[in-house]
C-alpha positions as CSV (number, residue, x, y, z in Angstrom):
1,M,-14.2,-18.5,8.0
2,G,-15.8,-15.1,7.5
3,L,-16.9,-15.2,11.2
4,V,-13.5,-16.2,12.7
5,A,-11.2,-13.9,10.6
6,P,-12.5,-10.6,11.9
7,L,-12.3,-11.5,15.6
8,P,-8.7,-10.3,16.2
9,A,-9.5,-7.0,14.5
10,L,-12.6,-6.6,16.5
11,V,-10.7,-7.2,19.7
12,A,-8.1,-4.6,18.6
13,F,-10.8,-2.1,17.8
14,L,-12.5,-2.6,21.2
15,T,-9.1,-2.1,22.8
16,Y,-7.6,0.8,20.8
17,G,-10.6,2.3,19.0
18,G,-10.1,3.6,15.5
19,L,-6.5,4.5,15.0
20,E,-5.6,7.9,13.5
21,T,-2.2,8.7,12.0
22,P,-0.9,12.1,10.6
23,D,-2.2,10.9,7.2
24,S,-5.7,10.4,8.6
25,A,-6.2,14.1,9.2
26,G,-5.6,14.8,5.5
27,Y,-8.3,12.3,4.4
28,I,-10.8,13.7,7.0
29,S,-10.1,17.2,5.8
30,Y,-10.6,16.2,2.2
31,A,-13.8,14.4,3.2
32,E,-15.1,17.6,4.9
33,Q,-14.5,19.6,1.7
34,L,-16.5,17.0,-0.3
35,R,-19.3,16.8,2.3
36,T,-19.8,20.5,2.6
37,G,-19.3,21.3,-1.0
38,T,-16.3,23.6,-0.3
39,L,-13.9,21.9,-2.7
40,P,-11.7,24.7,-4.0
41,S,-10.7,25.2,-7.7
42,G,-8.6,27.6,-9.8
43,A,-6.3,30.0,-8.0
44,A,-8.0,29.2,-4.7
45,L,-7.0,25.6,-5.0
46,L,-3.4,26.3,-6.1
47,K,-2.9,28.8,-3.4
48,E,-4.5,26.7,-0.6
49,A,-1.2,25.1,0.5
50,P,2.1,23.7,-0.8
51,A,0.3,20.4,-1.2
52,P,-3.5,21.0,-1.5
53,I,-5.1,17.9,0.0
54,S,-7.6,17.4,-2.8
55,L,-4.8,17.3,-5.3
56,F,-2.3,15.4,-3.2
57,R,-4.7,12.5,-2.3
58,A,-6.8,10.3,-4.5
59,P,-10.6,10.9,-3.9
60,G,-11.8,7.4,-3.1
61,Y,-11.1,7.2,0.6
62,P,-12.2,10.8,1.4
63,A,-15.4,10.1,-0.5
64,L,-16.0,7.0,1.6
65,I,-15.4,9.0,4.8
66,A,-17.8,11.7,3.6
67,V,-20.5,9.1,2.8
68,T,-20.2,7.5,6.3
69,Q,-20.2,10.9,7.9
70,S,-23.4,11.8,6.1
71,L,-25.2,8.6,6.8
72,F,-24.0,7.7,10.4
73,G,-23.2,11.1,12.0
74,T,-20.9,10.8,15.0
75,A,-20.7,7.0,14.6
76,W,-18.9,7.3,11.2
77,K,-15.5,6.2,12.5
78,T,-17.0,3.0,14.0
79,T,-18.9,2.4,10.8
80,L,-15.9,2.9,8.6
81,V,-13.7,0.6,10.7
82,L,-16.4,-2.1,10.6
83,V,-16.6,-1.8,6.8
84,Q,-12.8,-2.3,6.7
85,I,-13.0,-5.3,9.0
86,V,-15.9,-6.9,7.0
87,S,-14.0,-6.4,3.7
88,H,-11.1,-8.4,5.1
89,A,-13.5,-11.1,6.5
90,V,-14.8,-11.5,3.0
91,L,-11.3,-11.6,1.7
92,A,-10.4,-14.4,4.1
93,A,-13.3,-16.4,2.8
94,T,-12.1,-15.8,-0.7
95,V,-8.6,-16.9,0.2
96,Y,-10.1,-20.1,1.7
97,R,-12.1,-20.8,-1.4
98,T,-9.1,-20.2,-3.6
99,A,-6.9,-22.4,-1.5
100,V,-9.4,-25.2,-1.8
101,L,-9.5,-24.8,-5.6
102,L,-5.7,-25.1,-5.5
103,R,-6.2,-28.5,-3.8
104,L,-4.7,-27.6,-0.5
105,S,-5.9,-29.6,2.5
106,Q,-8.8,-28.1,4.5
107,S,-6.6,-27.4,7.5
108,L,-3.9,-25.7,5.4
109,A,-6.5,-23.7,3.6
110,I,-7.9,-22.5,6.9
111,F,-4.4,-21.6,8.1
112,V,-3.6,-19.6,5.0
113,A,-6.9,-17.8,5.1
114,L,-6.6,-16.7,8.7
115,L,-2.9,-15.7,8.6
116,P,-3.6,-12.1,7.6
117,S,-5.9,-11.7,10.6
118,I,-3.0,-11.6,12.9
119,G,-0.6,-9.7,10.6
120,L,-0.2,-6.1,9.7
121,G,-3.5,-6.2,8.0
122,L,-5.1,-6.2,11.4
123,V,-3.5,-2.9,12.2
124,M,-4.7,-1.4,8.9
125,Q,-8.3,-2.7,9.5
126,V,-8.7,-0.6,12.6
127,S,-6.8,2.5,11.2
128,L,-8.3,5.4,9.3
129,L,-6.2,4.9,6.3
130,T,-6.7,3.6,2.7
131,D,-4.6,0.5,3.3
132,A,-7.3,-1.9,4.5
133,I,-9.7,-1.4,1.6
134,Y,-7.0,-1.0,-0.9
135,A,-5.3,-4.3,0.1
136,A,-8.7,-6.0,0.0
137,L,-9.5,-4.8,-3.5
138,L,-6.1,-5.8,-4.9
139,G,-6.4,-9.1,-3.0
140,F,-9.9,-9.8,-4.5
141,A,-8.5,-9.0,-8.0
142,A,-5.6,-11.4,-7.6
143,L,-7.6,-14.2,-6.1
144,W,-10.4,-13.9,-8.7
145,L,-7.7,-14.4,-11.4
146,V,-6.4,-17.5,-9.7
147,Q,-10.0,-18.9,-9.5
148,A,-10.6,-18.0,-13.2
149,A,-7.4,-19.8,-14.2
150,L,-8.5,-22.9,-12.4
151,R,-12.2,-22.8,-13.3
152,P,-13.5,-20.8,-16.3
153,S,-15.4,-17.6,-15.4
154,R,-17.4,-15.2,-17.5
155,I,-17.6,-12.5,-14.9
156,G,-14.0,-12.8,-13.8
157,P,-12.5,-10.1,-16.0
158,V,-15.3,-7.7,-15.2
159,A,-14.9,-8.2,-11.4
160,V,-11.1,-7.7,-11.7
161,G,-11.6,-4.5,-13.7
162,I,-14.0,-3.2,-11.1
163,A,-11.6,-4.0,-8.3
164,L,-8.7,-2.4,-10.0
165,A,-10.7,0.7,-10.8
166,G,-11.8,0.9,-7.2
167,A,-8.2,0.6,-6.0
168,M,-7.1,3.3,-8.4
169,L,-9.6,5.7,-6.8
170,L,-7.8,5.0,-3.5
171,R,-4.1,5.2,-4.6
172,E,-2.4,6.5,-7.7
173,A,0.1,3.7,-7.4
174,T,-2.5,1.3,-8.8
175,M,-1.8,2.3,-12.4
176,F,1.7,1.1,-12.0
177,I,0.8,-2.1,-10.0
178,A,-1.7,-2.9,-12.7
179,V,1.2,-3.8,-15.0
180,G,1.9,-6.7,-12.7
181,F,-1.6,-8.0,-13.2
182,A,-1.1,-8.4,-17.0
183,P,0.6,-11.8,-16.8
184,A,-2.1,-13.1,-14.4
185,V,-4.8,-11.9,-16.8
186,W,-3.1,-13.7,-19.7
187,I,-2.9,-16.9,-17.7
188,A,-6.5,-16.8,-16.5
189,S,-7.9,-16.0,-20.0
190,R,-8.5,-18.6,-22.7
191,P,-7.1,-18.4,-26.3
192,G,-9.4,-16.4,-28.5
193,K,-10.8,-14.4,-25.5
194,R,-7.6,-12.7,-24.3
195,L,-8.2,-9.4,-26.0
196,L,-11.7,-9.3,-24.4
197,W,-10.3,-10.2,-21.0
198,F,-7.6,-7.4,-21.2
199,G,-10.3,-5.0,-22.2
200,F,-12.6,-5.8,-19.3
201,A,-9.7,-6.0,-16.8
202,F,-7.9,-2.8,-17.7
203,L,-10.2,-0.4,-19.5
204,P,-12.0,0.5,-16.2
205,I,-8.7,1.6,-14.6
206,V,-7.8,3.6,-17.7
207,A,-11.2,5.3,-17.5
208,V,-10.6,6.2,-13.8
209,V,-7.2,7.6,-14.6
210,V,-8.6,9.7,-17.4
211,G,-11.4,10.9,-15.1
212,M,-9.1,11.8,-12.3
213,A,-6.7,13.7,-14.5
214,G,-9.6,15.4,-16.3
215,T,-11.2,16.5,-13.1
216,N,-8.0,17.9,-11.7
217,Y,-7.3,19.7,-15.0
218,A,-10.7,21.3,-14.8
219,R,-10.0,22.4,-11.2
220,S,-6.4,23.3,-11.4
221,G,-5.4,23.8,-15.1
222,Y,-2.9,21.0,-14.8
223,I,-3.2,17.4,-16.2
224,V,-2.3,15.5,-13.1
225,V,-3.7,12.4,-11.4
226,T,-2.4,13.4,-8.0
227,T,0.5,15.6,-6.8
228,N,1.7,12.8,-4.4
229,P,5.0,12.6,-6.4
230,Q,6.0,16.0,-4.9
231,L,6.8,14.0,-1.7
232,V,7.4,10.3,-2.7
233,M,9.6,11.0,-5.6
234,V,11.9,13.2,-3.5
235,Q,11.8,10.6,-0.7
236,A,13.1,8.0,-3.1
237,V,16.3,9.9,-3.9
238,L,17.1,11.0,-0.3
239,P,19.6,8.1,0.2
240,L,21.7,9.5,-2.6
241,V,21.5,13.0,-1.2
242,K,22.9,11.5,2.0
243,Q,25.7,10.0,0.0
244,Q,26.4,13.6,-1.3
245,L,25.8,12.5,-4.9
246,P,24.8,15.4,-7.3
247,V,21.1,14.6,-7.4
248,F,20.1,18.3,-7.5
249,D,23.0,19.9,-9.4
250,G,21.0,22.2,-11.7
251,E,20.7,25.9,-11.5
252,D,17.0,26.2,-11.7
253,L,14.7,27.2,-8.8
254,Y,13.9,23.6,-7.9
255,D,17.5,22.2,-7.8
256,R,18.9,25.3,-5.9
257,T,16.2,25.1,-3.3
258,A,16.5,21.3,-2.9
259,R,20.3,21.6,-2.5
260,D,19.9,24.2,0.3
261,T,17.0,22.4,2.0
262,L,17.7,18.7,1.7
263,E,21.3,18.7,2.8
264,G,21.8,15.6,5.0
265,G,18.9,13.8,3.3
266,K,16.3,14.1,6.1
267,Y,12.8,13.0,5.3
268,A,11.2,15.7,7.5
269,M,12.8,18.4,5.2
270,I,10.7,17.5,2.2
271,D,7.7,19.5,3.6
272,E,10.1,22.4,4.1
273,L,11.3,22.1,0.5
274,N,7.7,22.2,-0.8
275,R,6.9,25.2,1.5
276,K,9.9,27.1,0.1
277,L,9.0,26.3,-3.5
278,F,5.4,27.3,-2.8
279,L,6.5,30.7,-1.4
280,A,8.7,31.1,-4.4
281,G,5.7,30.8,-6.7
282,L,5.6,27.1,-7.7
283,T,2.3,25.2,-7.6
284,A,1.9,21.7,-6.3
285,P,1.5,20.2,-9.8
286,Q,4.7,22.0,-10.9
287,M,6.5,20.6,-7.9
288,A,5.2,17.1,-8.6
289,E,6.3,17.3,-12.2
290,A,9.8,18.6,-11.3
291,A,10.2,15.9,-8.6
292,T,9.2,13.1,-11.0
293,R,11.6,14.3,-13.7
294,R,14.5,14.3,-11.1
295,Y,13.5,10.9,-9.9
296,F,13.9,9.4,-13.4
297,R,16.9,11.5,-14.1
298,T,18.6,10.1,-11.0
299,W,17.8,6.5,-12.0
300,W,19.4,7.3,-15.4
301,R,22.5,8.9,-14.0
302,F,23.1,6.7,-10.9
303,P,21.3,3.4,-11.6
304,G,23.7,1.4,-9.2
305,A,23.2,3.8,-6.3
306,M,19.4,3.9,-6.8
307,F,19.2,0.1,-7.0
308,S,21.3,-0.1,-3.8
309,A,19.1,2.5,-2.1
310,T,16.0,0.6,-3.1
311,V,17.3,-2.7,-1.8
312,S,18.4,-1.1,1.4
313,R,14.8,-0.2,2.3
314,Y,14.0,-3.9,2.9
315,R,14.4,-5.0,6.4
316,D,15.3,-8.5,7.6
317,H,11.9,-9.0,9.2
318,F,9.9,-8.2,6.1
319,L,10.1,-11.8,4.9
320,A,8.6,-13.0,8.2
321,L,5.6,-10.7,8.2
322,A,3.3,-13.5,7.1
323,F,3.5,-14.7,10.8
324,Y,5.1,-12.2,13.1
325,P,2.6,-11.1,15.8
326,P,5.2,-9.0,17.7
327,V,5.4,-6.6,14.8
328,T,1.6,-6.4,14.7
329,L,1.4,-5.6,18.4
330,R,4.3,-3.1,17.9
331,Y,2.4,-1.1,15.2
332,L,-0.9,-1.2,17.1
333,D,0.7,0.6,20.0
334,V,2.7,3.0,17.8
335,Y,-0.3,3.9,15.8
336,A,-2.2,4.4,19.0
337,G,0.4,6.9,20.2
338,L,1.7,4.5,22.9
339,P,5.3,3.5,23.7
340,R,6.6,0.5,21.8
341,P,6.2,-2.6,23.9
342,E,9.5,-3.8,25.3
343,F,8.9,-7.4,24.2
344,T,8.7,-6.3,20.5
345,A,12.3,-5.0,20.5
346,P,14.8,-7.9,20.1
347,G,17.9,-5.7,20.6
348,P,17.0,-4.5,24.1
349,L,15.7,-7.9,25.0
350,W,19.1,-9.4,24.1
351,N,20.9,-6.9,26.3
352,K,18.6,-7.6,29.2
353,F,19.0,-11.4,28.7
354,R,22.8,-11.0,28.8
355,S,22.4,-9.1,32.1
356,G,20.6,-12.1,33.5
357,S,16.9,-11.4,32.9
358,L,15.1,-14.8,32.3
359,S,11.8,-13.1,31.3
360,A,13.7,-11.2,28.6
361,G,15.2,-14.5,27.4
362,A,11.8,-16.1,27.2
363,W,10.4,-13.2,25.1
364,L,13.5,-13.3,22.9
365,L,13.1,-17.0,22.3
366,L,9.4,-16.5,21.4
367,D,10.3,-13.7,19.0
368,V,12.9,-15.9,17.3
369,V,10.5,-18.8,17.0
370,M,7.8,-16.7,15.4
371,R,10.3,-15.0,13.1
372,V,11.6,-18.4,11.9
373,I,8.1,-19.6,11.3
374,G,7.1,-16.4,9.5
375,T,10.3,-16.5,7.4
376,A,9.7,-20.2,6.4
377,I,6.2,-19.3,5.3
378,G,7.5,-16.3,3.3
379,L,10.2,-18.4,1.6
380,A,7.7,-21.2,0.8
381,A,5.3,-18.7,-0.8
382,M,8.1,-17.2,-2.9
383,A,9.4,-20.6,-4.0
384,A,6.0,-22.4,-4.5
385,P,5.4,-21.4,-8.2
386,F,8.8,-22.4,-9.3
387,I,8.8,-25.7,-7.4
388,L,5.4,-26.6,-8.8
389,M,6.4,-25.7,-12.4
390,N,9.6,-27.8,-12.0
391,Q,7.3,-30.7,-11.1
392,R,5.1,-29.9,-14.2
393,D,2.2,-29.0,-12.0
394,D,-0.3,-26.6,-13.7
395,R,-0.8,-24.8,-10.4
396,G,2.7,-23.4,-10.6
397,R,1.8,-21.4,-13.7
398,V,-1.3,-20.1,-12.0
399,L,0.6,-19.0,-8.9
400,L,3.3,-17.4,-11.0
401,G,0.7,-14.8,-12.0
402,T,0.0,-14.0,-8.3
403,W,3.8,-14.0,-7.6
404,L,4.3,-11.3,-10.3
405,I,1.4,-9.2,-8.8
406,C,3.1,-9.4,-5.4
407,A,6.4,-8.4,-7.0
408,A,4.8,-5.4,-8.6
409,C,3.4,-4.3,-5.2
410,V,6.8,-4.7,-3.5
411,C,8.6,-2.8,-6.3
412,R,6.1,0.0,-6.3
413,F,6.0,0.6,-2.6
414,H,9.7,0.1,-1.9
415,R,11.1,1.9,-4.9
């Protein structure tokens, strides 16, 4: 299993190389500061930029880049991508083992284990982004909990705690997603040992959060884990700005500047907002704190509109992503800076088919078939815990824990 799973990613890597996105540059810049010992602090840090990269990003992935650069020189990109591919190969083997413990047939267990190898995970494995290793760590934590629920484990909670702590070093969102792990930890633990399990599973992530906040306080004078909210919290309320709801109706510097800058609700203007606030004297931690307060204020004042905006971010093809190779191929080309392949765009294919193109019709039929298969897999995964619980099958309770973990991830990344 571990030998077959990485093959698609290896082919993609040989074809496209290591893929770099605009976010990749930030991670590499942060890694350079770590490797050369030029990490700024104090006034130099706060005046570095509207969003100093060593405050905006979590340190885990830049640290990994710095280590591979130091150890492997010019081959660091190849090494890093191979590490990411190997991590997902091990994850596939873990999925297979878990599927067998869940009493799936061998053929179905192999199918489930190999599915991510042709999904969006393939794109992430060959990209210089946190996503691949982050997904692997969360995947390991979730699968280890399933295994522990089915077969008692002494090291299970320790392993989960280490995985979650590692994920926290990669993304601030982990401290929110960890809440979704709590039911799974309860299910996996045994009566009389639950307090111990919760301690081993969650104290490491608490320690990492405290460490990150403490380090940033020492460097900047602000207790902040990252300043990422100065972008993502503003992005979350943009749909309401487009609806001309009074999201930024105060008379302080932040609201006045946001009203003038974000008119029309364009994502590209968030950087401009932060630039103006920076020139006006606000620091990145102050912007992050102000954006966070306005995010929660908007939920309090306009819960219906915020819920509608959150739901509207979901696309019809999201449910099919378990098996939807055209989307994988689309993102490979887009991340590589190439035009989107024509056969991955159903709309234009339909127009060409109506104009008499048989090849467009064939591609469209293939797209529909794969979307239907992917959607069926997605619906089955969503329904499985409840169907099994209705049949009084203990596996349903175990899978419910994993279901809640997935729900936490979806809620956090599509808020």
